[in-house]
N, C-alpha and C positions, 0 to 999 in steps of 0.2 A: 844376264840373258842366257837362256839355255841353248843347246846346240841347234835344235830345230828352229828356234827363233833367229839364231845367227845365220843359218843357211837361208831361211826365208828372206832376211834382210839383204844378204849378199846377192841373191838372184833377182830380187826386186830392183836393186841398184843396177844389176847387169841388164835387166830388161829395158832400162832407160838409155842404155848405150848399145842397143841391139845391132846397129850397123857394124861396130867394131867387133863385137862377138861373132857375128855371122861371117865377117871378113876373115877371121882366124879359122873358124870351123870349116869354111869352104876353101880356104887358101886363096881368096880372091882380092885381098888387100896387101899393100906393102908391109904393114905391121903384122898381118896374119902370116904372111910368108916368112918373115923374120922370126916370129915366135915359133912357128912350126919347125924351122930349121935349127935355131939355136937354143930354145928352151925345151921343146918337145923332142928335139933330136931326130926328127924325120928327115931323111933325104927326099928329094923330089920324087924319086922312083918308089920309095917306101910309102909315102903318103898317097900316091896314086893307087898303089896296091891296096892300102888300107881302105880308101874310099870305094874302090871297086868291089871289095868283099864285105863292106859294112852291112849291107842290106840283103846279102845273098841268101839268107834264110827264108825270105818271103818269096814265094813262087811268082813268076811273071804273070800267071793267070789266076792269082789268088782271088777268091770270091767269097771267103768266109768272114768271120768276125775277128777283128784285130784290136788289141789294146797296146798303145804306145805310152810308156811312162819312164822318164819324164819326156815331154815333147819339146820343152824349151821354146825356141822361136819357130820351130818347124822347118828351118832352112834346109836341113839334111833329108828330111823324110817326105815333105809335101810333094816334091817332084815325083816320088815313087807313087804316092797315093793318087796322083793325077792319072796314072796309067792303070789304076785298079778300080774302075767305075762300079763294078759289081760287089766290091768289098764293103763291109760295114765297119767303119774305123772309129774308134774312140781314143782320143788323145787327152792324157791327164798330166797336170803339173801342179806343183805346190805353190808356184809363184803366179799371182794374178797379172803382174807386169809382163812376164814371159808369155802368158796366154793371150794378153792383149796384142802382142806382136804377131803371134801365131794366128790369131783370129783375123787380123788384117790380111795376112798372107793367104789364108783359105778363101777369103772374100775375093781377093785379087785373082786367085786361080780358079774361082768358081767350083770349089770342092764341096758339093752338096752331100757327099758320102762321108764327111768327116764331122764328128761331134767333139767339141772341146769342153773340158770339164776340170774344175779345180779340185784337188784332193791329195791325200797323203798315201804314199805307196805302202806305208806300214799298216794301214787300215783301209784297204781298197773297198769302195762302196759298191761292190758287185758280188753276185752270188757265185757259188762254187761252179766251176766248169762253164763259165759264161763265154769264154773266148777260144777260138781255134788257134790263135797265135798271140803271143805276148812278146813285144819288142822293147828293149831298153838300150838306148844309145847313149853312152857316156854318162850313165846314171849311178851305177853301183858304187863308184868311188865317192859319190857325194852323200849317199844315204847314211844317216846316223846310226840306224839299227839294221845292219845288212842282212842278218839272218831272218829278221821279221819281214823285211822287204822281199827276200827270196821266197820265203814261205807263202806270202800273200800272192806274189806273181804266179807261183806254182798252183796255188789253190784255185785261182780264177781261170786257169787253163784247163780245157777239156782233156780227158784221157786220150793219149795219142797226139795231143797238140804239140806245137813247136814253140820253144822259148829261144830267142836269139838276141844278139846285141854285141856290145863292146864296153870295155872299161879300162881304166889305167891299172897297171899292175907294177909293183915295185920290183927292183932287182934286175931290171933289163938295161937301163941307161942311167949312169950315175948323175949326170947333170940334171936330168929330168927329176930324179928322186929328190935332189936338193931343192929344186924349184918347187916341187909339190910340198915338201916339208916346210919351207921357209915362206912361201907366198900363198899357194892355193889353200893350205890348211889354215893359215893365219887369217885369210880373208873370208873363210867360211864356204869356199867353193867346193872343197874336198874335205872328207872326214875320215880320220884314221879309226881303227887299224886298216891298213891296206893289204890286200891279198898279193901274193906272188902268183905266177901262172900256175904253179903246182897247187897252192892252197885253194885257188879259185876253182880249178878242175875238181878238187876233192869236194868242195861245197856243192858244185853242180851235180857231181856223180851221186851224191847222197840223195838227190831229189829227182833225178831223171834217168831214164832207161839207157839213153845213149848221149854222149857228150863229144862234140867235135870242136876242139879249141886250138887256136894257133895264135902266136904273138907276132906283131909287127911294131917295131920300135918299142915303146913302153906301154903298148895297149894290147889287150887280148880281145879277139873276136871269137864268138862261140855260137854254135847251133846245137840245141838240145831237144830231145824228144821225151815227152812225159810218158811214164809207165801206164 
């Protein structure tokens, strides 16, 4: 089985256990809180800060076109989209199971401005300059071909558009690095090589006019503007 197939299988499985996954992502379950504290090494204050800044790149009055990839179950971003009724939002994911969960959530929240689509970030099915904003939350560390994914996300972004999001970076917390190497990589959730904060900034700076990046715990959050 090649790496893309392994990743697909891993997230298809995760989609069938969405409640546990969402509980960890949002810190709303006992298991999720324990994982965030002891595996991801977030203090309560750090995770609150991480969540507060996660979507800061999207303006409160955004009314343009936005691509989110990968959308996962949508638990982190759909509440934001509910506040942006004039925005045209496309959410893409490689896993059909994850999209099924996200689709149920958009229906529950009556999000008529959100379109869900299956696809590969390494070969996005959109024309050049299609979107005003591209958002990727916790996706870069999973993508098997990171430069291809970054190139594609930049390609579909309009000149002057914003690329923002977050991802795991190595070298910040030793326990998390061990957990990523021994579990996340083995299970197909994450794919090496993993960037440091410095190497990620360099990758982004090679593609964008400006890069604002900071780390919280073992994650980098970034907001970039296309040339």
